[in-house]
C-alpha positions as CSV (number, residue, x, y, z in Angstrom):
1,X,36.4,-48.0,-35.2
2,X,33.0,-47.4,-34.5
3,X,30.0,-49.9,-36.0
4,X,26.1,-50.1,-35.3
5,X,24.4,-53.2,-36.2
6,X,20.6,-54.0,-36.1
7,X,20.6,-57.4,-35.2
8,X,16.9,-57.8,-35.0
9,X,14.1,-55.8,-35.3
10,X,14.3,-55.2,-31.7
11,X,18.1,-55.6,-30.6
12,X,20.3,-52.9,-31.8
13,X,24.1,-53.0,-31.2
14,X,26.4,-50.3,-31.4
15,X,30.0,-51.1,-30.9
16,X,33.0,-49.2,-31.2
17,X,37.0,-49.3,-30.4
18,X,38.8,-45.9,-30.0
19,X,42.7,-45.3,-29.9
20,X,44.6,-42.3,-28.7
21,X,48.3,-41.7,-28.0
22,X,49.0,-39.1,-25.7
23,X,52.6,-38.5,-26.0
24,X,54.3,-36.5,-23.0
25,X,55.4,-32.2,-23.3
26,X,58.1,-32.0,-24.5
27,X,60.9,-29.2,-24.5
28,X,63.8,-29.1,-27.3
29,X,64.9,-25.8,-25.3
30,X,66.2,-28.0,-22.3
31,X,64.3,-25.5,-20.0
32,X,62.6,-28.5,-18.2
33,X,64.0,-29.7,-14.9
34,X,63.5,-32.6,-12.6
35,X,64.4,-34.1,-9.4
36,X,64.6,-38.1,-9.4
37,X,66.1,-40.1,-6.1
38,X,68.0,-42.4,-7.5
39,X,70.6,-40.0,-8.9
40,X,71.1,-38.2,-5.4
41,X,74.1,-38.4,-4.0
42,X,73.6,-38.5,0.4
43,X,77.4,-37.7,0.3
44,X,77.3,-34.6,-1.3
45,X,74.2,-33.4,0.4
46,X,75.5,-30.1,2.6
47,X,74.7,-29.5,5.9
48,X,71.3,-28.2,7.6
49,X,71.6,-25.9,11.1
50,X,69.3,-28.1,12.8
51,X,67.5,-24.5,14.3
52,X,66.6,-22.6,11.3
53,X,67.2,-25.0,8.6
54,X,69.6,-22.5,7.0
55,X,72.3,-24.5,4.8
56,X,75.6,-24.3,6.1
57,X,77.2,-21.7,3.4
58,X,79.4,-23.7,1.1
59,X,78.4,-26.7,1.3
60,X,75.2,-25.8,-0.5
61,X,74.7,-28.1,-3.7
62,X,71.3,-27.5,-5.1
63,X,72.0,-29.4,-8.8
64,X,71.9,-32.8,-6.7
65,X,69.4,-34.9,-8.0
66,X,68.3,-32.5,-10.6
67,X,68.0,-33.7,-14.7
68,X,67.2,-31.2,-17.7
69,X,65.2,-32.8,-20.0
70,X,67.0,-32.9,-22.9
71,X,70.6,-33.4,-21.6
72,X,70.8,-35.9,-19.2
73,X,67.4,-37.3,-18.6
74,X,66.3,-40.7,-19.0
75,X,62.9,-39.4,-20.7
76,X,65.1,-37.8,-23.6
77,X,63.4,-34.2,-24.2
78,X,60.3,-35.1,-21.3
79,X,60.2,-35.9,-18.2
80,X,58.3,-39.4,-17.9
81,X,58.0,-41.9,-20.0
82,X,55.8,-42.6,-23.2
83,X,52.7,-44.7,-22.6
84,X,51.3,-46.6,-26.2
85,X,48.8,-49.1,-24.3
86,X,45.7,-46.3,-24.7
87,X,43.0,-48.4,-26.5
88,X,39.7,-47.1,-25.6
89,X,36.4,-50.2,-26.3
90,X,32.9,-48.7,-26.5
91,X,30.0,-50.7,-26.6
92,X,26.3,-50.6,-25.9
93,X,23.0,-52.2,-26.5
94,X,19.0,-51.7,-26.8
95,X,16.3,-54.3,-26.6
96,X,12.8,-53.9,-26.8
97,X,11.1,-56.1,-24.5
98,X,7.9,-55.9,-26.4
99,X,6.7,-55.9,-29.8
100,X,5.1,-52.3,-29.3
101,X,8.3,-51.0,-28.5
102,X,7.0,-48.6,-25.8
103,X,9.8,-51.4,-23.2
104,X,12.7,-50.8,-23.4
105,X,16.6,-52.0,-22.0
106,X,19.7,-50.2,-22.9
107,X,22.8,-50.5,-21.3
108,X,26.6,-49.4,-22.5
109,X,30.5,-49.4,-21.4
110,X,32.7,-47.3,-22.4
111,X,37.2,-46.4,-21.8
112,X,37.7,-42.8,-22.2
113,X,41.6,-41.9,-21.2
114,X,42.3,-38.1,-20.1
115,X,44.7,-35.7,-21.2
116,X,46.3,-34.3,-18.0
117,X,46.5,-31.0,-16.6
118,X,49.3,-28.6,-17.9
119,X,51.4,-29.2,-14.8
120,X,55.0,-29.7,-16.6
121,X,55.0,-25.9,-17.3
122,X,56.0,-25.8,-13.8
123,X,59.2,-27.4,-14.3
124,X,60.6,-24.4,-15.9
125,X,60.6,-22.9,-12.2
126,X,62.8,-25.3,-10.7
127,X,66.9,-25.2,-10.7
128,X,69.1,-24.2,-12.1
129,X,65.9,-21.8,-13.9
130,X,65.0,-20.1,-11.2
131,X,67.1,-19.0,-8.8
132,X,67.0,-16.2,-5.9
133,X,68.5,-14.7,-3.2
134,X,68.0,-13.6,0.4
135,X,69.5,-10.9,1.8
136,X,69.5,-10.3,5.2
137,X,70.4,-6.9,7.5
138,X,71.7,-5.0,4.2
139,X,70.8,-1.4,4.0
140,X,68.3,-0.2,0.8
141,X,71.3,2.2,-0.4
142,X,73.9,-0.8,-0.2
143,X,72.0,-4.0,-0.9
144,X,76.0,-5.5,-1.1
145,X,76.5,-5.6,2.8
146,X,74.1,-7.6,3.6
147,X,74.7,-11.6,4.3
148,X,73.7,-13.9,2.0
149,X,71.9,-17.0,3.6
150,X,71.1,-20.7,2.1
151,X,68.0,-22.4,3.0
152,X,66.7,-25.2,0.8
153,X,64.8,-24.5,-2.3
154,X,61.4,-26.7,-3.0
155,X,60.4,-28.1,-6.4
156,X,57.5,-29.3,-8.8
157,X,58.6,-33.1,-9.8
158,X,57.0,-35.8,-12.5
159,X,56.9,-39.3,-10.9
160,X,57.4,-42.2,-13.2
161,X,56.3,-44.9,-14.6
162,X,53.5,-42.2,-15.6
163,X,50.3,-43.7,-17.0
164,X,47.8,-42.1,-19.0
165,X,44.5,-41.6,-16.5
166,X,41.1,-43.0,-17.8
167,X,37.2,-43.6,-16.9
168,X,35.3,-46.6,-17.2
169,X,32.0,-45.5,-17.5
170,X,29.1,-48.1,-17.7
171,X,24.7,-48.0,-17.4
172,X,22.1,-50.8,-17.5
173,X,18.2,-48.8,-18.0
174,X,14.8,-49.5,-18.1
175,X,12.3,-46.9,-19.9
176,X,8.8,-47.4,-20.6
177,X,6.5,-45.2,-22.5
178,X,3.0,-44.5,-21.0
179,X,-0.3,-43.1,-22.0
180,X,-0.3,-39.1,-21.8
181,X,3.6,-39.5,-23.3
182,X,4.9,-40.1,-19.8
183,X,8.4,-41.6,-19.9
184,X,9.9,-43.2,-17.2
185,X,13.2,-44.4,-16.5
186,X,15.5,-46.5,-14.0
187,X,19.0,-46.8,-14.6
188,X,22.0,-48.0,-12.7
189,X,25.0,-45.9,-13.5
190,X,28.2,-46.4,-12.4
191,X,32.1,-45.1,-13.5
192,X,35.1,-46.1,-12.5
193,X,38.7,-43.1,-12.4
194,X,42.5,-45.4,-12.8
195,X,45.5,-44.2,-12.6
196,X,44.2,-40.0,-12.1
197,X,47.0,-37.6,-11.0
198,X,47.3,-36.2,-7.6
199,X,50.3,-35.1,-5.8
200,X,52.5,-35.8,-3.0
201,X,55.5,-34.4,-0.9
202,X,58.0,-36.9,-1.5
203,X,60.8,-35.2,0.5
204,X,58.0,-34.8,3.5
205,X,60.1,-35.5,6.8
206,X,58.8,-38.6,9.1
207,X,56.5,-37.5,11.7
208,X,59.0,-36.0,14.4
209,X,58.6,-35.0,17.8
210,X,61.0,-32.2,17.9
211,X,59.7,-30.9,14.2
212,X,56.1,-30.4,16.2
213,X,57.2,-29.2,19.5
214,X,59.6,-26.4,17.0
215,X,62.4,-27.8,18.7
216,X,63.8,-29.1,14.7
217,X,63.3,-27.6,11.1
218,X,61.7,-29.5,9.5
219,X,64.4,-28.9,6.3
220,X,66.9,-30.0,8.6
221,X,64.8,-33.3,8.8
222,X,64.1,-34.2,5.1
223,X,64.7,-37.3,3.7
224,X,66.9,-35.3,0.5
225,X,68.5,-32.6,2.9
226,X,68.8,-29.4,0.5
227,X,65.4,-29.2,-0.7
228,X,62.3,-28.1,1.1
229,X,59.2,-29.6,-0.4
230,X,59.4,-31.8,-3.5
231,X,56.1,-31.9,-4.8
232,X,55.3,-34.5,-7.4
233,X,52.8,-35.2,-9.9
234,X,52.1,-39.3,-10.5
235,X,49.0,-41.1,-11.1
236,X,48.2,-43.4,-7.6
237,X,44.4,-41.7,-7.2
238,X,41.7,-43.8,-8.6
239,X,37.7,-43.5,-7.8
240,X,34.5,-45.6,-7.9
241,X,31.2,-44.0,-8.4
242,X,27.6,-46.1,-8.1
243,X,24.3,-44.6,-8.8
244,X,20.7,-45.6,-9.0
245,X,19.3,-42.5,-11.0
246,X,15.5,-42.5,-11.8
247,X,13.4,-40.3,-13.6
248,X,9.7,-39.1,-14.8
249,X,9.0,-37.1,-17.6
250,X,6.1,-35.7,-19.0
251,X,6.4,-33.6,-22.9
252,X,4.5,-30.3,-23.3
253,X,1.4,-30.9,-24.1
254,X,-2.3,-29.4,-23.1
255,X,-0.7,-26.4,-21.0
256,X,1.5,-28.9,-18.6
257,X,4.7,-30.5,-18.6
258,X,6.6,-32.0,-15.9
259,X,9.9,-33.9,-15.0
260,X,11.2,-35.3,-12.6
261,X,14.4,-37.2,-11.3
262,X,15.8,-38.7,-8.7
263,X,19.4,-40.3,-7.8
264,X,20.8,-42.0,-5.0
265,X,24.5,-42.1,-5.0
266,X,27.9,-42.9,-3.6
267,X,31.4,-41.0,-4.5
268,X,34.5,-42.8,-3.3
269,X,38.4,-41.5,-4.4
270,X,41.7,-41.4,-3.1
271,X,42.4,-38.3,-5.4
272,X,43.8,-35.5,-2.5
273,X,47.1,-34.8,-2.0
274,X,48.4,-36.7,1.6
275,X,48.6,-35.8,4.6
276,X,51.1,-38.8,5.4
277,X,53.4,-38.5,2.6
278,X,53.9,-42.3,2.7
279,X,51.0,-44.0,4.3
280,X,49.6,-46.4,2.3
281,X,47.3,-44.6,-0.9
282,X,44.2,-46.3,1.0
283,X,44.8,-43.8,4.1
284,X,42.9,-41.0,2.1
285,X,40.1,-43.4,0.4
286,X,36.7,-41.3,1.8
287,X,33.5,-40.1,0.6
288,X,34.6,-37.3,-2.5
289,X,34.2,-34.1,-1.6
290,X,31.1,-33.5,-4.1
291,X,29.4,-37.0,-2.6
292,X,25.6,-36.0,-2.7
293,X,24.0,-39.6,-1.5
294,X,20.3,-37.8,-1.9
295,X,19.3,-35.8,-5.4
296,X,16.2,-34.7,-5.7
297,X,14.3,-32.2,-8.9
298,X,11.9,-31.2,-9.6
299,X,10.5,-28.7,-13.2
300,X,7.1,-27.6,-14.1
301,X,5.6,-25.4,-16.6
302,X,1.8,-24.8,-16.1
303,X,-0.6,-22.7,-18.4
304,X,-3.2,-21.7,-16.1
305,X,-6.7,-22.6,-17.7
306,X,-8.7,-20.2,-15.8
307,X,-11.2,-17.5,-17.7
308,X,-9.8,-18.8,-21.0
309,X,-13.7,-18.0,-22.4
310,X,-13.7,-14.7,-20.8
311,X,-14.1,-11.2,-22.3
312,X,-12.4,-7.9,-22.1
313,X,-10.8,-6.5,-19.3
314,X,-11.2,-9.6,-17.2
315,X,-10.3,-12.1,-19.6
316,X,-6.5,-9.5,-20.4
317,X,-6.2,-9.1,-16.5
318,X,-6.9,-13.0,-15.6
319,X,-6.2,-14.9,-18.6
320,X,-2.7,-16.0,-20.3
321,X,-1.4,-17.0,-17.0
322,X,1.6,-19.5,-16.8
323,X,3.9,-21.3,-13.4
324,X,7.4,-22.6,-13.9
325,X,9.5,-24.2,-11.7
326,X,12.4,-26.2,-10.6
327,X,12.4,-27.6,-6.8
328,X,15.9,-29.0,-5.5
329,X,15.9,-31.3,-2.0
330,X,19.8,-32.5,-2.2
331,X,21.6,-34.1,0.5
332,X,25.4,-32.1,2.1
333,X,28.5,-32.7,1.1
334,X,31.3,-34.4,3.0
335,X,33.4,-31.8,5.4
336,X,36.8,-32.4,6.5
337,X,37.3,-31.8,10.2
338,X,41.1,-30.7,10.8
339,X,43.3,-29.2,13.5
340,X,45.7,-26.1,13.4
341,X,49.2,-26.4,13.2
342,X,51.6,-29.2,12.6
343,X,51.0,-31.9,15.7
344,X,52.8,-34.7,13.1
345,X,55.8,-32.5,12.6
346,X,56.3,-32.8,9.1
347,X,56.8,-29.0,8.3
348,X,52.8,-28.3,6.9
349,X,49.3,-28.3,8.6
350,X,45.8,-28.8,6.9
351,X,45.8,-32.3,9.1
352,X,43.4,-34.2,10.9
353,X,42.0,-34.9,14.7
354,X,41.7,-38.4,16.5
355,X,38.2,-39.7,16.7
356,X,37.8,-40.7,20.6
357,X,33.9,-41.1,20.4
358,X,31.0,-42.0,17.2
359,X,30.5,-39.1,15.5
360,X,27.2,-37.7,15.6
361,X,25.7,-35.1,13.4
362,X,23.3,-33.2,15.8
363,X,21.9,-30.5,12.6
364,X,21.9,-27.8,15.7
365,X,23.0,-24.3,14.8
366,X,25.9,-24.0,17.5
367,X,26.8,-27.4,17.1
368,X,26.0,-29.3,13.2
369,X,28.3,-32.3,14.6
370,X,29.3,-34.0,18.3
371,X,32.5,-31.6,18.7
372,X,33.6,-34.3,21.4
373,X,33.9,-37.2,19.6
374,X,38.0,-35.5,18.1
375,X,41.3,-34.8,20.2
376,X,44.1,-33.1,19.0
377,X,46.6,-36.3,18.2
378,X,50.2,-36.7,20.6
379,X,53.1,-34.6,19.2
380,X,54.4,-36.6,16.3
381,X,52.3,-38.4,15.2
382,X,48.8,-38.0,12.8
383,X,45.2,-38.0,14.2
384,X,43.2,-41.2,13.0
385,X,40.5,-39.2,11.9
386,X,39.5,-40.3,8.2
387,X,38.5,-37.8,5.5
388,X,35.2,-36.1,5.3
389,X,33.8,-37.5,7.9
390,X,30.7,-35.1,8.5
391,X,27.8,-34.0,6.0
392,X,27.4,-30.6,5.5
393,X,24.0,-29.1,5.4
394,X,21.8,-30.3,2.4
395,X,19.5,-28.0,0.3
396,X,15.8,-27.4,0.2
397,X,15.1,-24.8,-2.2
398,X,12.4,-23.8,-5.0
399,X,12.2,-21.1,-7.3
400,X,9.4,-20.1,-8.9
401,X,8.2,-18.5,-11.8
402,X,4.9,-16.3,-12.7
403,X,4.6,-15.3,-16.4
404,X,1.9,-13.1,-17.8
405,X,1.1,-12.4,-21.7
406,X,-1.4,-10.5,-23.0
407,X,-2.2,-9.7,-26.5
408,X,-2.0,-5.8,-27.1
409,X,-2.9,-6.1,-31.1
410,X,-2.1,-9.5,-33.9
411,X,1.2,-8.7,-33.6
412,X,2.6,-7.1,-29.9
413,X,2.0,-8.6,-26.6
414,X,3.5,-7.1,-23.3
415,X,4.6,-9.9,-20.7
416,X,4.8,-9.2,-17.3
417,X,7.7,-12.2,-15.1
418,X,7.7,-12.4,-11.4
419,X,10.7,-14.5,-10.6
420,X,11.5,-15.7,-7.1
421,X,14.5,-16.9,-5.9
422,X,14.4,-19.5,-3.3
423,X,10.3,-18.6,-3.2
424,X,9.2,-19.9,0.3
425,X,12.6,-18.1,2.4
426,X,13.6,-21.2,3.7
427,X,16.5,-21.0,5.6
428,X,19.3,-22.5,4.2
429,X,22.5,-23.6,5.9
430,X,25.7,-23.6,4.4
431,X,29.1,-22.6,6.0
432,X,29.9,-24.6,8.8
433,X,33.2,-24.2,11.3
434,X,35.5,-27.6,11.2
435,X,38.1,-26.6,12.6
436,X,39.3,-28.3,15.9
437,X,40.3,-25.4,18.6
438,X,38.9,-22.8,17.0
439,X,36.5,-20.9,19.2
440,X,33.0,-21.9,16.8
441,X,34.0,-25.2,15.7
442,X,31.1,-27.2,15.0
443,X,29.2,-24.3,14.2
444,X,27.1,-22.7,11.6
445,X,29.5,-20.0,9.9
446,X,26.7,-19.1,6.7
447,X,23.6,-19.4,4.8
448,X,22.9,-19.4,1.1
449,X,20.8,-16.3,-0.2
450,X,17.2,-15.5,1.6
451,X,14.3,-14.5,-0.9
452,X,15.1,-12.8,-4.5
453,X,12.4,-11.1,-6.6
454,X,12.9,-10.3,-9.6
455,X,10.6,-7.8,-11.6
456,X,10.0,-7.2,-15.5
457,X,7.5,-6.3,-18.0
458,X,8.7,-6.1,-22.2
459,X,6.9,-5.8,-25.4
460,X,7.3,-8.5,-27.3
461,X,6.6,-8.1,-31.2
């Protein structure tokens, strides 16, 4: 439902309400299987050899805690609960602050639900629909004489209660029309993501010195013996974004068009796979990986007026040139400092170090940030460093084109184009090594493209 209301000659309202029913995926053929922790019977758990994580033959029970949708699952032919509360209001207004309508205040709010990715298809790869056997010390001529060994299996999974992801977006802005067809705009724009989909290993071992030191296999320390990682999709992610967005534009007139836009913003989220599956979700809350504090973009078109009144060959050569381009200046994106190996002893890498001193971005080729601020955590522990503590190199780029149009006849013209990407060949640093212990730790490892030139000559009819 939506309605646009002209409340007064200076105030317009746009109000709406949307409802969408996002039913969970269903499989009437019964080929979805998932893991329910409350169905796992620990009295029937297999025996795991601590040295290599192998299951003792005869004790395996891969169906322990496994539920097949449509057969014995709590959600019928689905793997999650059904959500009906997906009402999404929308609203906006436009109010002319001056009688000439040249100064306008605009604002709005809306909720937008989102269909999640089709991760449910991965459940078809779970037990009992996808099974494999590992045969050791076998000859290719007679594999049956080999020895079969059983190891814990990995699972894909969904967690309930399942919520429908949604975003709330809002804005409040002021626009002013100036002489010479110049429009100014300054706005506050924000958004918040709720119940975003992320995944978590619910069978991650508790941090262990024995596992970190290689004395105990991770599969022998997992909460649900008989299974390796149980990658579980859940709607526990969230995000928040705030920004000041300003722009000035001039429509093409008298051979000139200009546009400038600037954004000052911050974006935070926890929408990542947590390193510690049992820690509070706020432990992963940090700057979003795409966050850029400052973004300035300039675009322009300028038809050079010189030699407009010329004649003959000089006019054909020197008149009709146009300069246009886009210039971008942006802050770098955040970088995540990591450590090699499994210091915490949880069976997986990608962990973070300890912070032992304030982190300083030094912006040097051989040391982009203060590498001495980080150290390996003690075995059996997670580092205290948060996500995305270091901001990488930014962007300072000029793309410019020079275009010359020469009319040969009334219906035929010759166009020459010279396009330069990164016109000034400005060195733009890019990659940074953020792996503690690496020989190049903290060093710049790559740069963006140097100047690229393209020339073209074509006939226009």
